[in-house]
C-alpha positions in Angstrom: -136.2 222.6 112.7 -138.5 220.3 114.6 -137.0 217.5 116.5 -136.9 214.1 114.7 -138.9 211.3 116.0 -137.4 207.9 117.0 -139.2 204.6 116.6 -137.7 201.5 118.2 -138.5 198.3 116.3 -138.1 194.9 118.0 -138.8 191.5 116.6 -139.4 188.7 119.2 -139.8 185.0 118.8 -139.6 182.8 121.9 -137.2 185.3 123.4 -137.0 184.1 126.9 -136.8 185.7 130.4 -135.4 189.1 129.4 -138.1 190.1 126.9 -140.2 192.1 129.4 -137.1 193.8 130.9 -136.2 194.9 127.4 -139.7 196.2 126.7 -139.9 198.1 130.0 -136.5 199.8 129.3 -137.7 201.0 125.9 -141.0 202.3 127.2 -139.2 204.2 129.9 -136.4 205.6 127.7 -136.4 209.4 127.2 -136.1 210.2 123.5 -138.1 207.2 122.3 -141.3 208.4 120.6 -142.7 205.1 119.5 -142.1 201.4 120.2 -143.1 198.8 117.6 -143.0 195.2 118.7 -143.4 192.5 116.0 -144.3 189.3 117.9 -143.6 186.0 116.1 -145.4 183.2 117.9 -144.4 184.1 121.5 -145.6 182.0 124.4 -149.2 182.8 125.5 -148.1 184.5 128.8 -145.7 186.8 126.9 -148.4 187.6 124.3 -150.9 188.5 127.1 -148.4 190.7 128.8 -147.5 192.5 125.5 -151.2 193.0 124.7 -151.7 194.6 128.2 -148.8 197.0 127.7 -150.0 197.9 124.2 -153.5 198.7 125.6 -152.0 201.0 128.3 -149.3 202.8 126.3 -150.4 205.0 123.3 -146.9 204.8 121.8 -146.6 201.0 121.9 -147.6 199.3 118.6 -148.0 195.6 118.9 -148.0 193.5 115.6 -148.8 189.8 115.9 -147.8 187.8 112.9 -148.9 184.4 114.3 -145.9 182.8 112.6 -142.1 182.8 112.8 -141.3 184.8 109.7 -137.7 185.4 110.5 -135.8 188.4 111.9 -135.3 190.3 108.6 -138.9 190.1 107.5 -140.1 191.0 111.0 -137.9 194.1 111.0 -139.2 195.2 107.6 -142.8 194.7 108.8 -142.0 196.9 111.9 -140.3 199.6 109.9 -143.2 199.9 107.5 -145.6 200.3 110.5 -143.4 202.8 112.3 -144.0 206.5 112.1 -140.7 207.9 113.3 -138.1 209.7 111.2 -135.4 207.3 112.7 -135.8 203.6 113.3 -133.6 201.8 115.8 -133.7 198.0 115.4 -133.2 196.6 118.8 -132.9 192.9 119.8 -135.6 191.6 122.2 -133.0 190.7 124.8 -131.2 194.0 124.6 -131.6 196.7 127.3 -131.7 200.3 126.1 -129.8 202.4 128.6 -131.3 205.7 129.9 -130.1 208.5 127.6 -129.4 206.2 124.6 -132.4 207.4 122.6 -131.5 211.0 123.1 -127.8 210.4 122.2 -128.9 208.6 119.0 -131.0 211.6 118.0 -128.0 213.9 118.5 -125.8 211.6 116.5 -128.3 211.5 113.7 -128.2 215.3 113.4 -124.5 215.3 112.4 -123.6 215.9 108.8 -123.5 212.2 107.8 -123.5 211.0 104.2 -126.8 209.3 103.4 -127.8 206.6 103.6 -126.1 205.9 106.9 -126.3 203.4 109.7 -125.4 204.1 113.3 -124.6 201.1 115.6 -124.2 201.1 119.4 -121.5 199.7 121.6 -122.9 196.3 122.6 -122.0 195.0 126.1 -121.9 191.7 127.8 -123.3 191.2 131.3 -119.9 191.8 132.8 -119.5 195.1 131.0 -117.0 193.9 128.4 -117.7 194.8 124.8 -119.5 192.0 122.9 -118.1 190.4 119.8 -119.8 191.7 116.6 -120.7 195.2 117.7 -118.0 196.6 115.3 -116.5 194.5 112.6 -114.3 194.7 109.5 -115.4 193.9 106.0 -116.7 190.3 105.7 -114.9 188.6 102.8 -114.0 185.0 102.2 -110.5 185.8 103.4 -111.5 187.6 106.6 -114.1 184.9 107.3 -111.4 182.2 107.0 -109.0 184.2 109.3 -111.8 184.6 112.0 -113.5 181.1 111.8 -110.2 179.3 111.7 -108.5 181.7 114.2 -105.6 182.1 111.8 -104.7 185.5 113.4 -103.5 183.5 116.4 -101.0 181.7 114.2 -100.1 184.6 112.0 -100.2 187.9 114.1 -100.1 190.0 110.9 -103.6 188.9 109.9 -106.6 191.0 111.1 -109.5 189.3 112.8 -113.0 190.2 111.6 -114.0 191.4 115.1 -112.7 194.7 116.5 -114.1 194.6 120.0 -110.6 194.3 121.5 -109.5 197.6 119.9 -109.4 200.8 121.9 -112.8 202.4 122.3 -113.0 205.7 120.5 -114.3 208.8 122.2 -116.6 209.8 119.4 -118.5 208.2 116.5 -116.1 206.3 114.2 -116.7 205.0 110.7 -116.5 201.2 110.4 -117.4 198.7 107.8 -120.0 196.8 109.9 -122.0 197.1 113.1 -124.4 194.8 114.8 -128.1 194.4 114.1 -128.7 194.0 117.9 -128.8 197.8 118.0 -128.7 199.5 114.6 -130.3 202.8 113.6 -131.2 204.2 110.2 -133.4 207.0 108.8 -136.7 205.3 108.0 -137.0 206.7 104.5 -133.4 205.6 103.6 -134.1 202.1 105.0 -137.3 201.7 102.9 -135.6 203.2 99.8 -132.8 200.6 99.8 -135.4 197.8 100.3 -134.9 197.1 104.0 -133.3 193.9 105.1 -132.8 191.2 102.6 -135.5 188.7 103.6 -133.6 185.7 102.1 -131.8 185.7 105.4 -133.9 184.1 108.1 -131.7 184.9 111.1 -128.3 186.4 111.3 -126.0 188.1 108.7 -128.8 190.4 107.4 -127.1 193.1 109.4 -123.8 192.6 107.7 -125.6 192.6 104.4 -127.4 195.9 104.9 -124.2 197.5 106.1 -122.5 196.5 102.9 -125.5 197.6 100.8 -125.4 201.1 102.5 -121.7 201.5 101.7 -122.2 200.3 98.2 -124.9 203.0 97.8 -122.3 205.6 98.8 -123.3 205.9 102.4 -121.5 205.4 105.7 -121.7 203.0 108.7 -120.8 204.4 112.1 -120.0 203.0 115.5 -121.3 205.2 118.3 -119.5 204.3 121.6 -121.5 206.8 123.6 -124.6 204.6 123.2 -124.2 201.4 125.3 -126.6 198.5 125.0 -126.6 195.5 127.4 -127.2 192.5 125.2 -127.9 189.2 127.1 -127.7 187.0 124.0 -128.4 183.3 123.9 -131.7 183.7 125.7 -133.9 182.3 122.9 -135.9 179.2 123.8 -135.1 177.8 120.4 -132.4 175.1 120.0 -128.9 176.7 119.9 -127.9 174.4 117.1 -130.9 175.6 115.0 -130.0 179.2 115.6 -126.3 178.7 114.7 -127.3 176.7 111.6 -129.3 179.7 110.4 -126.2 181.8 111.0 -124.0 179.5 109.0 -126.5 179.5 106.1 -126.5 183.3 106.2 -122.8 183.4 105.7 -123.0 181.1 102.7 -125.8 183.2 101.2 -123.8 186.4 101.8 -120.8 185.1 100.0 -122.9 183.7 97.1 -124.6 187.1 96.8 -121.6 189.5 96.9 -118.9 187.3 95.4 -120.5 185.9 92.2 -117.3 185.2 90.2 -116.5 181.6 89.3 -113.3 181.5 91.5 -115.2 183.4 94.3 -118.0 180.9 94.1 -115.5 178.0 94.3 -114.0 179.7 97.4 -117.5 179.9 99.0 -118.0 176.2 98.3 -114.7 175.4 99.9 -115.6 177.5 102.9 -119.0 175.9 103.6 -117.6 173.0 105.6 -115.2 175.2 107.8 -118.0 177.7 108.4 -120.5 175.1 109.6 -117.8 173.2 111.5 -116.6 176.3 113.3 -120.1 177.4 114.3 -121.3 174.0 115.4 -118.1 173.5 117.3 -118.8 176.7 119.2 -122.2 175.4 120.2 -120.7 172.2 121.5 -118.0 174.0 123.4 -120.6 176.3 125.1 -122.7 173.3 126.0 -119.7 171.5 127.5 -118.6 174.7 129.4 -122.1 175.0 130.8 -122.0 171.4 132.1 
């Protein structure tokens, strides 16, 4: 059996100072057969640097959209252009560690129920595990517990985020992994329709994890693949980014919980969701000052 080919797909819009570090890490990574970069209106200096790299690397495919089409649509464009059997969606401020591509290929060869998703262990700069890399099922109840931090008041309640749990030695099945570093078979990704493009930024990863599980597939957390994710490096307004995230949560609940009582619960959650997310932006700004 011939070895599968791995394509890395990255979508970038005004990413910030770590973009070229992320690009260099992918181009140098063993096991990566192709790098597809979808550039949404990046600064002229970044675009020039990306064009130069594309001209000098045969495995680097640069797609310029000349507009900010959103993360989900950008990933779909990149996946359609990719030629690999496997597609790793990687954030533009995420550093692919040496050996990560080869490990992902080995993990993909296991007898996994298709369609499947494999997510990496996402790390902060200090080496701690980043929130969101492995998560439980997103429901109105779990969202309320997490956004309102009810687990602190009632220890019996489970938080949506699992990064504080012990790190397993091997791949472990989980409900949700992060789109910062998420791999699928390309044919499976295209067959289920890719990312839902009604999400502009954030929550599309939670959506596709749920869609894969609803299709009878599995979502896996692979702790042996570690990705340094800087996060928060976009030159866009943090309030704008977080507003897209809040809107994504509302769309998700409206999509997967269509019953009248469920829709009412979504409506009641709108204010707490936006309030909690905006409060976090203000808190980070105050901490920075």
